[in-house]
LOVEX-336995 format. One line per 4 residues: number of its first residue (from 1); for each residue x negated, y, z of C-alpha. Coordinates in nm, 2 decimals, padded with zeros to 4 digits, m for minus. Example, Ala and Ser with C-alpha at 12.3 -4.5 7.8 and 13.67 -1.06 7.14 Angstrom:
2
1> m01.23 m00.45 00.78 | m01.37 m00.11 00.71
END
This chain:
470
1> 00.00 00.00 00.00 | m00.14 00.34 m00.08 | m00.20 00.62 00.17 | 00.11 00.82 00.06
5> 00.33 00.51 00.11 | 00.19 00.45 00.46 | 00.24 00.81 00.57 | 00.59 00.82 00.42
9> 00.72 00.51 00.59 | 00.55 00.59 00.92 | 00.76 00.91 00.92 | 01.07 00.74 00.78
13> 01.07 00.49 01.07 | 01.11 00.76 01.32 | 01.38 00.93 01.11 | 01.59 00.62 01.10
17> 01.58 00.59 01.48 | 01.67 00.96 01.51 | 01.95 00.95 01.26 | 02.23 00.86 01.51
21> 02.11 01.12 01.75 | 02.11 01.39 01.47 | 02.46 01.28 01.37 | 02.60 01.30 01.72
25> 02.43 01.64 01.77 | 02.59 01.77 01.45 | 02.27 01.81 01.25 | 02.24 02.16 01.38
29> 02.40 02.42 01.61 | 02.47 02.72 01.38 | 02.80 02.89 01.32 | 03.06 02.74 01.08
33> 03.06 02.89 00.73 | 03.32 03.15 00.67 | 03.34 03.10 00.29 | 03.37 02.78 00.08
37> 03.03 02.63 m00.01 | 02.94 02.49 m00.35 | 02.76 02.16 m00.36 | 02.59 02.00 m00.65
41> 02.26 01.95 m00.83 | 02.25 02.06 m01.19 | 02.11 01.85 m01.48 | 01.89 02.15 m01.55
45> 01.73 02.13 m01.21 | 01.35 02.18 m01.25 | 01.24 02.10 m00.89 | 01.05 01.78 m00.81
49> 01.17 01.59 m00.51 | 00.99 01.35 m00.28 | 01.22 01.06 m00.19 | 01.17 00.79 00.07
53> 01.41 00.50 00.11 | 01.44 00.21 00.34 | 01.68 m00.08 00.25 | 01.78 m00.34 00.50
57> 02.00 m00.64 00.41 | 02.12 m00.93 00.62 | 02.38 m01.20 00.57 | 02.42 m01.52 00.36
61> 02.42 m01.61 00.00 | 02.60 m01.90 m00.16 | 02.41 m02.09 m00.42 | 02.41 m02.43 m00.58
65> 02.30 m02.72 m00.37 | 02.21 m02.90 m00.69 | 02.04 m02.66 m00.93 | 02.17 m02.67 m01.29
69> 01.91 m02.78 m01.55 | 02.13 m02.96 m01.80 | 02.21 m02.71 m02.08 | 02.57 m02.81 m02.11
73> 02.66 m02.79 m01.74 | 02.89 m02.51 m01.61 | 02.85 m02.30 m01.29 | 03.18 m02.44 m01.17
77> 03.03 m02.78 m01.13 | 02.81 m02.68 m00.84 | 02.85 m02.75 m00.47 | 02.82 m02.42 m00.27
81> 02.55 m02.40 m00.01 | 02.51 m02.11 00.23 | 02.16 m01.97 00.29 | 02.05 m01.70 00.53
85> 01.93 m01.39 00.36 | 01.72 m01.10 00.49 | 01.57 m00.82 00.28 | 01.35 m00.53 00.39
89> 01.28 m00.29 00.11 | 01.06 00.02 00.10 | 01.06 00.29 m00.17 | 00.86 00.61 m00.22
93> 00.87 00.82 m00.53 | 00.87 01.16 m00.69 | 01.17 01.24 m00.91 | 01.28 01.51 m01.14
97> 01.61 01.55 m01.33 | 01.62 01.49 m01.70 | 01.86 01.67 m01.95 | 02.21 01.52 m01.95
101> 02.27 01.24 m02.20 | 02.65 01.30 m02.21 | 02.93 01.35 m01.97 | 03.03 01.18 m01.65
105> 02.78 00.91 m01.56 | 02.57 00.98 m01.87 | 02.49 01.33 m01.73 | 02.29 01.18 m01.44
109> 01.93 01.10 m01.55 | 01.60 01.13 m01.37 | 01.23 01.06 m01.43 | 01.05 00.90 m01.13
113> 00.69 00.82 m01.04 | 00.68 00.55 m00.78 | 00.41 00.54 m00.52 | 00.57 00.24 m00.35
117> 00.84 m00.01 m00.44 | 00.85 m00.34 m00.26 | 01.09 m00.58 m00.09 | 01.02 m00.86 00.16
121> 01.29 m01.12 00.08 | 01.35 m01.41 00.31 | 01.60 m01.68 00.20 | 01.65 m01.98 00.43
125> 01.33 m01.90 00.61 | 01.12 m01.88 00.30 | 00.97 m01.54 00.23 | 00.87 m01.38 m00.10
129> 00.75 m01.03 m00.19 | 00.88 m00.84 m00.49 | 00.66 m00.55 m00.58 | 00.68 m00.31 m00.87
133> 00.37 m00.36 m01.10 | 00.12 m00.07 m01.12 | 00.18 m00.03 m01.50 | 00.55 00.01 m01.44
137> 00.55 00.29 m01.18 | 00.69 00.55 m01.42 | 01.07 00.49 m01.44 | 01.37 00.65 m01.60
141> 01.69 00.60 m01.39 | 02.02 00.70 m01.55 | 02.39 00.65 m01.50 | 02.60 00.45 m01.73
145> 02.97 00.34 m01.73 | 02.86 00.01 m01.58 | 02.61 00.13 m01.32 | 02.26 00.25 m01.28
149> 02.02 00.16 m01.56 | 01.64 00.16 m01.52 | 01.37 00.14 m01.78 | 01.01 00.23 m01.82
153> 00.87 00.45 m02.10 | 00.53 00.28 m02.06 | 00.60 m00.10 m02.05 | 00.87 m00.37 m02.08
157> 01.01 m00.43 m01.73 | 01.06 m00.78 m01.58 | 01.38 m00.91 m01.44 | 01.23 m00.89 m01.09
161> 01.14 m00.52 m01.14 | 01.50 m00.43 m01.25 | 01.65 m00.61 m00.95 | 01.41 m00.44 m00.72
165> 01.49 m00.09 m00.85 | 01.87 m00.12 m00.85 | 01.93 m00.09 m00.48 | 02.26 00.03 m00.35
169> 02.29 00.40 m00.24 | 02.05 00.53 m00.50 | 01.98 00.90 m00.47 | 02.11 00.96 m00.82
173> 02.44 00.80 m00.73 | 02.46 01.01 m00.42 | 02.42 01.32 m00.63 | 02.71 01.20 m00.85
177> 02.94 01.18 m00.54 | 02.91 01.56 m00.47 | 03.24 01.75 m00.54 | 03.28 01.99 m00.83
181> 03.47 02.25 m00.63 | 03.35 02.45 m00.33 | 03.42 02.29 00.00 | 03.52 02.38 00.36
185> 03.53 02.18 00.67 | 03.78 01.89 00.64 | 03.78 01.91 00.26 | 03.83 01.56 00.12
189> 03.82 01.41 m00.23 | 03.80 01.08 m00.42 | 03.49 01.02 m00.62 | 03.55 00.98 m00.99
193> 03.58 00.61 m01.10 | 03.25 00.63 m01.30 | 03.04 00.71 m00.99 | 03.13 00.38 m00.82
197> 02.93 00.14 m01.04 | 02.63 00.37 m00.99 | 02.68 00.36 m00.61 | 02.77 00.00 m00.55
201> 02.64 m00.21 m00.84 | 02.99 m00.33 m00.94 | 03.02 m00.31 m01.32 | 03.39 m00.30 m01.36
205> 03.61 m00.14 m01.09 | 03.96 m00.27 m01.05 | 04.05 m00.09 m00.72 | 03.91 00.18 m00.50
209> 04.00 00.33 m00.17 | 03.68 00.52 m00.12 | 03.71 00.88 00.00 | 03.47 01.15 00.08
213> 03.53 01.43 00.33 | 03.34 01.72 00.48 | 03.30 01.62 00.85 | 03.10 01.92 00.96
217> 02.95 02.25 00.83 | 02.69 02.44 01.03 | 02.41 02.68 00.96 | 02.18 02.41 00.83
221> 02.39 02.13 00.68 | 02.71 02.03 00.51 | 02.77 01.67 00.64 | 02.98 01.45 00.41
225> 03.14 01.13 00.53 | 03.21 00.83 00.30 | 03.46 00.56 00.39 | 03.66 00.31 00.21
229> 03.63 00.01 m00.02 | 03.58 m00.10 m00.38 | 03.69 m00.41 m00.56 | 03.58 m00.53 m00.91
233> 03.36 m00.76 m01.10 | 02.99 m00.79 m01.18 | 02.86 m01.05 m01.43 | 03.19 m01.22 m01.41
237> 03.19 m01.26 m01.03 | 03.46 m01.09 m00.81 | 03.32 m00.85 m00.55 | 03.48 m00.67 m00.26
241> 03.27 m00.40 m00.09 | 03.34 m00.19 00.22 | 03.14 00.14 00.24 | 03.07 00.38 00.51
245> 02.81 00.65 00.55 | 02.70 01.01 00.57 | 02.52 01.25 00.34 | 02.36 01.57 00.47
249> 02.34 01.86 00.23 | 02.07 02.12 00.30 | 02.24 02.45 00.27 | 01.93 02.66 00.25
253> 01.73 02.44 00.01 | 02.04 02.35 m00.20 | 02.00 01.97 m00.23 | 02.08 01.64 m00.06
257> 01.84 01.61 00.23 | 01.93 01.28 00.40 | 02.17 01.00 00.38 | 02.27 00.67 00.54
261> 02.49 00.43 00.35 | 02.61 00.09 00.46 | 02.78 m00.16 00.22 | 02.94 m00.48 00.33
265> 02.98 m00.70 00.03 | 03.16 m01.03 m00.03 | 03.10 m01.18 m00.38 | 03.21 m01.50 m00.54
269> 02.97 m01.74 m00.71 | 02.93 m01.63 m01.07 | 02.78 m01.78 m01.39 | 02.45 m01.62 m01.32
273> 02.46 m01.48 m00.97 | 02.51 m01.63 m00.62 | 02.80 m01.57 m00.40 | 02.72 m01.35 m00.10
277> 02.85 m01.21 00.23 | 02.59 m00.95 00.32 | 02.55 m00.61 00.48 | 02.31 m00.36 00.32
281> 02.21 m00.03 00.48 | 02.00 00.22 00.30 | 01.84 00.53 00.45 | 01.73 00.81 00.22
285> 01.51 01.10 00.31 | 01.46 01.36 00.03 | 01.26 01.68 00.03 | 01.13 01.93 m00.22
289> 00.78 01.82 m00.33 | 00.48 02.05 m00.31 | 00.34 01.89 m00.62 | 00.47 01.77 m00.96
293> 00.23 01.48 m00.99 | 00.28 01.32 m01.33 | 00.63 01.47 m01.37 | 00.52 01.76 m01.58
297> 00.72 01.94 m01.85 | 00.54 01.74 m02.11 | 00.63 01.42 m01.94 | 01.01 01.50 m01.92
301> 01.02 01.64 m02.27 | 00.87 01.30 m02.40 | 01.17 01.10 m02.26 | 01.43 01.03 m02.53
305> 01.80 01.07 m02.46 | 01.85 00.72 m02.57 | 01.58 00.46 m02.52 | 01.45 00.24 m02.80
309> 01.56 m00.13 m02.81 | 01.20 m00.23 m02.71 | 01.21 m00.01 m02.40 | 01.54 m00.17 m02.29
313> 01.42 m00.53 m02.35 | 01.31 m00.73 m02.05 | 01.00 m00.95 m02.01 | 01.06 m01.30 m01.89
317> 00.74 m01.42 m01.72 | 00.69 m01.79 m01.72 | 00.45 m01.98 m01.48 | 00.30 m02.16 m01.78
321> 00.09 m01.87 m01.91 | 00.35 m01.73 m02.15 | 00.60 m01.45 m02.18 | 00.88 m01.35 m02.41
325> 01.13 m01.07 m02.45 | 01.50 m01.08 m02.37 | 01.81 m00.88 m02.43 | 01.95 m00.74 m02.09
329> 02.25 m00.97 m02.13 | 02.02 m01.26 m02.05 | 01.98 m01.34 m01.68 | 01.75 m01.57 m01.49
333> 01.98 m01.84 m01.33 | 01.72 m02.09 m01.20 | 01.35 m02.14 m01.21 | 01.10 m02.41 m01.09
337> 00.75 m02.52 m01.19 | 00.92 m02.75 m01.45 | 01.20 m02.55 m01.60 | 01.34 m02.20 m01.63
341> 01.71 m02.16 m01.69 | 01.85 m01.84 m01.84 | 02.21 m01.76 m01.92 | 02.36 m01.52 m02.17
345> 02.66 m01.32 m02.04 | 02.85 m01.06 m02.23 | 03.15 m00.87 m02.09 | 03.16 m01.10 m01.79
349> 03.18 m01.42 m02.01 | 02.92 m01.70 m02.03 | 02.81 m01.74 m02.39 | 02.50 m01.96 m02.38
353> 02.23 m02.12 m02.17 | 01.86 m02.14 m02.25 | 01.63 m02.40 m02.08 | 01.25 m02.33 m02.12
357> 01.01 m02.60 m02.02 | 00.64 m02.69 m02.07 | 00.55 m02.97 m02.31 | 00.23 m03.18 m02.26
361> m00.06 m03.01 m02.45 | m00.21 m03.16 m02.76 | m00.54 m03.13 m02.94 | m00.62 m02.78 m03.07
365> m00.46 m02.71 m03.41 | m00.20 m02.99 m03.37 | 00.15 m03.03 m03.22 | 00.40 m03.30 m03.12
369> 00.50 m03.47 m03.44 | 00.84 m03.37 m03.58 | 00.99 m03.72 m03.57 | 00.89 m03.76 m03.21
373> 01.05 m03.43 m03.12 | 01.38 m03.52 m03.29 | 01.37 m03.86 m03.11 | 01.32 m03.68 m02.78
377> 01.62 m03.46 m02.85 | 01.85 m03.76 m02.92 | 01.73 m03.92 m02.60 | 01.80 m03.60 m02.40
381> 02.15 m03.55 m02.54 | 02.24 m03.92 m02.51 | 02.61 m03.99 m02.58 | 02.67 m03.62 m02.65
385> 02.47 m03.62 m02.97 | 02.65 m03.65 m03.30 | 02.41 m03.54 m03.57 | 02.13 m03.31 m03.67
389> 02.25 m03.02 m03.88 | 01.91 m02.88 m03.98 | 01.54 m02.91 m03.91 | 01.29 m02.64 m04.02
393> 00.95 m02.50 m03.96 | 00.96 m02.12 m03.91 | 00.67 m01.92 m04.04 | 00.47 m01.71 m03.79
397> 00.19 m01.45 m03.84 | m00.01 m01.54 m03.53 | m00.12 m01.90 m03.57 | 00.17 m02.05 m03.37
401> 00.35 m02.35 m03.50 | 00.73 m02.30 m03.46 | 00.98 m02.58 m03.53 | 01.36 m02.55 m03.50
405> 01.62 m02.83 m03.49 | 01.99 m02.77 m03.48 | 02.20 m03.05 m03.33 | 02.58 m03.08 m03.28
409> 02.80 m03.30 m03.07 | 03.04 m03.29 m02.77 | 03.00 m03.22 m02.40 | 03.30 m03.30 m02.19
413> 03.53 m03.29 m02.50 | 03.39 m02.94 m02.60 | 03.23 m02.91 m02.94 | 02.87 m02.79 m02.89
417> 02.57 m02.66 m03.08 | 02.22 m02.71 m02.95 | 01.92 m02.51 m03.09 | 01.59 m02.68 m03.00
421> 01.25 m02.52 m03.06 | 00.90 m02.66 m03.02 | 00.64 m02.39 m03.00 | 00.26 m02.48 m03.02
425> m00.03 m02.24 m02.97 | m00.35 m02.28 m03.18 | m00.52 m02.42 m02.87 | m00.26 m02.70 m02.83
429> m00.06 m02.53 m02.55 | 00.32 m02.62 m02.61 | 00.66 m02.51 m02.48 | 01.01 m02.61 m02.57
433> 01.33 m02.40 m02.58 | 01.68 m02.54 m02.59 | 01.99 m02.32 m02.64 | 02.33 m02.47 m02.56
437> 02.63 m02.28 m02.71 | 02.99 m02.39 m02.75 | 03.05 m02.42 m03.13 | 03.33 m02.16 m03.12
441> 03.08 m01.91 m02.97 | 02.80 m01.95 m03.22 | 02.89 m01.65 m03.42 | 02.93 m01.44 m03.11
445> 02.59 m01.57 m02.99 | 02.45 m01.39 m03.29 | 02.10 m01.54 m03.34 | 01.98 m01.45 m02.99
449> 01.77 m01.77 m02.99 | 01.54 m01.68 m03.29 | 01.48 m01.32 m03.16 | 01.37 m01.46 m02.82
453> 01.14 m01.73 m02.95 | 00.97 m01.50 m03.21 | 00.87 m01.27 m02.92 | 00.69 m01.56 m02.74
457> 00.33 m01.49 m02.64 | 00.09 m01.75 m02.51 | m00.15 m01.59 m02.26 | m00.50 m01.69 m02.17
461> m00.51 m01.83 m01.81 | m00.71 m01.52 m01.70 | m00.43 m01.29 m01.83 | m00.14 m01.46 m01.66
465> 00.11 m01.20 m01.53 | 00.09 m01.18 m01.15 | 00.39 m01.32 m00.97 | 00.52 m01.20 m00.63
469> 00.32 m01.36 m00.35 | 00.50 m01.62 m00.14
END
């Protein structure tokens, strides 16, 4: 951890302890304002803010007791198993507003330079650490109709990085909650529907009782209280969230100064996400920074209103010295040392599943023979197999040998297509991909398989992407 991160969280620890006392004391002792007060941070704001956040999560997640690795299996075939979850996240960054990309959620955009972003995650007693890589510390965070979106102008983010940065109660979401009209004490309002995905992470809101109100105004602060609930869906799973918290607006400086937000979430098991019953509390401390750091005018001017497809793609990092790019509708469902399972979900519906697994290496310049690969496919599919529709070698420009086999058949009385790939590096390193798609969804699948496999890169052992430490 760098020195700035150490100093920030040494200070933030004492602020968390003091928060309740500050709230009880009224966050100040000045006279109440005689005139309505305007709150809000414009998209044209040029100041740079120093933000420190602490995220604490506890509860249980519900996952599969028997991980799914067969391409044709459905998430509904799993037996739920409850596991204790604890998360301790720490974030420190500079941020500066970017020009609005549109109206409503699209108007909220910010460029950030992270000094620290890490989370200690303990599931059923086993701890992992998720840290933002050094080359991904410059981040664009922006509102969308389905929630907060993060991407890097410098590199392709991994799945783990995106999950790390999309914590509840993000400072950009808090700014979106501020009222458009001047307020007095006891003024109350309902946040616009488009703010709720940014705040909670729920992609599609079906019901909301969340309300904001001014609980106190004094010479230093306007204190806003949040209370209520939100229901909806994310990645096809139903979620119910209860929210409570406070936001302190600094009257003199004209910005959100501090916040404490607590979410209690119950979520059903989804096609790509576990069920959960958790409580998450985020503490936010935000001040005007004395330095701009890397957030210069040139840096903000270089950020496009709409990111390129390459900037939005995610990098899937395999433990077998290889990586490939994925559309953001792909999600990591399960991963072990022997197989990685990804699922393709669009508009809440499961479209396809991809299993990636290592294949025994062969001599340099060779590959597993095509007849053997096809025989292995028939063995793997067993009674589900009907016939091979096509087998072809796909040209590459980097020395890889790429072979694709299309098979059809039935799984549990459902017509299926399977797209199998064998990929061999010039040094004999091999990996296999298998995509399982219901035949009726092949057109909707839209060739996601070939785009993914073409982006595959075999990495030298010394260049393997660093994984979070256990």
